Kinemage of the C-alpha trace (Angstrom):
@kinemage 1
@onewidth
@group {chain A} dominant
@subgroup {mainchain}
@vectorlist {calphas} color= white
{ca unk a 1} P 93.610 37.999 -9.872
{ca unk a 2} L 93.105 34.369 -8.893
{ca unk a 3} L 95.996 32.604 -10.619
{ca unk a 4} L 99.463 32.362 -9.048
{ca unk a 5} L 102.077 34.799 -10.367
{ca unk a 6} L 105.840 34.267 -10.168
{ca unk a 7} L 107.390 37.471 -8.835
{ca unk a 8} L 110.905 35.981 -8.740
{ca unk a 9} L 112.085 32.891 -10.589
{ca unk a 10} L 115.778 33.314 -9.774
{ca unk a 11} L 117.935 30.535 -8.379
{ca unk a 12} L 118.345 30.254 -4.613
{ca unk a 13} L 115.512 30.691 -2.147
{ca unk a 14} L 113.076 33.546 -1.839
{ca unk a 15} L 111.042 33.512 1.367
{ca unk a 16} L 108.888 35.442 3.842
{ca unk a 17} L 106.817 37.339 1.250
{ca unk a 18} L 104.766 40.307 2.387
{ca unk a 19} L 102.210 42.006 0.145
{ca unk a 20} L 100.561 45.418 0.320
{ca unk a 21} L 98.039 47.127 -1.960
{ca unk a 22} L 99.613 49.624 -4.352
{ca unk a 23} L 96.575 51.927 -4.487
{ca unk a 24} L 95.996 51.175 -8.187
{ca unk a 25} L 94.371 47.740 -7.933
{ca unk a 26} L 97.607 45.760 -7.749
{ca unk a 27} L 100.108 44.788 -5.081
{ca unk a 28} L 103.742 45.230 -4.127
{ca unk a 29} L 105.352 42.042 -2.846
{ca unk a 30} L 108.532 42.261 -0.760
{ca unk a 31} L 110.601 39.201 0.148
{ca unk a 32} L 113.949 38.010 1.454
{ca unk a 33} L 116.089 36.869 -1.460
{ca unk a 34} L 118.828 34.238 -1.346
{ca unk a 35} L 120.671 35.621 -4.408
{ca unk a 36} L 122.760 37.914 -2.246
{ca unk a 37} L 123.769 38.057 1.386
{ca unk a 38} L 120.838 39.333 3.438
{ca unk a 39} L 119.045 40.729 0.409
{ca unk a 40} L 115.531 42.103 0.446
{ca unk a 41} L 113.715 42.489 -2.870
{ca unk a 42} L 110.303 43.580 -4.169
{ca unk a 43} L 108.092 43.364 -7.232
{ca unk a 44} L 104.941 45.248 -8.251
{ca unk a 45} L 102.106 43.312 -9.892
{ca unk a 46} L 98.984 44.782 -11.497
{ca unk a 47} L 95.452 43.397 -11.151
{ca unk a 48} L 95.899 41.197 -14.244
{ca unk a 49} L 99.068 39.549 -12.920
{ca unk a 50} L 101.548 41.498 -15.057
{ca unk a 51} L 104.861 42.467 -13.495
{ca unk a 52} L 105.143 46.256 -13.584
{ca unk a 53} L 108.779 46.855 -12.696
{ca unk a 54} L 111.403 46.155 -15.344
{ca unk a 55} L 112.955 43.458 -13.159
{ca unk a 56} L 111.605 39.962 -13.881
{ca unk a 57} L 113.118 38.629 -10.640
{ca unk a 58} L 112.276 41.657 -8.506
{ca unk a 59} L 114.314 44.696 -7.563
{ca unk a 60} L 116.917 44.154 -4.868
{ca unk a 61} L 116.235 46.907 -2.337
{ca unk a 62} L 118.973 46.071 0.143
{ca unk a 63} L 121.922 43.691 0.138
{ca unk a 64} L 124.644 43.366 2.721
{ca unk a 65} L 125.273 42.987 6.400
{ca unk a 66} L 122.707 44.375 8.791
{ca unk a 67} L 123.609 46.525 11.751
């Protein structure tokens, strides 16, 4: 996959992406998401650039105050 892929096109900022291989030729990208207070979200992308999770702007994994 050599072309950029949008894993989250939602309003607000998404930043600090981290990617890891998914073991099937694709990646899982996790990122901080400005849509909610202290949110962390992720998206899985296959080796052709298709989003695999039914969440076009990523799945919010955590949202709320830390600590």
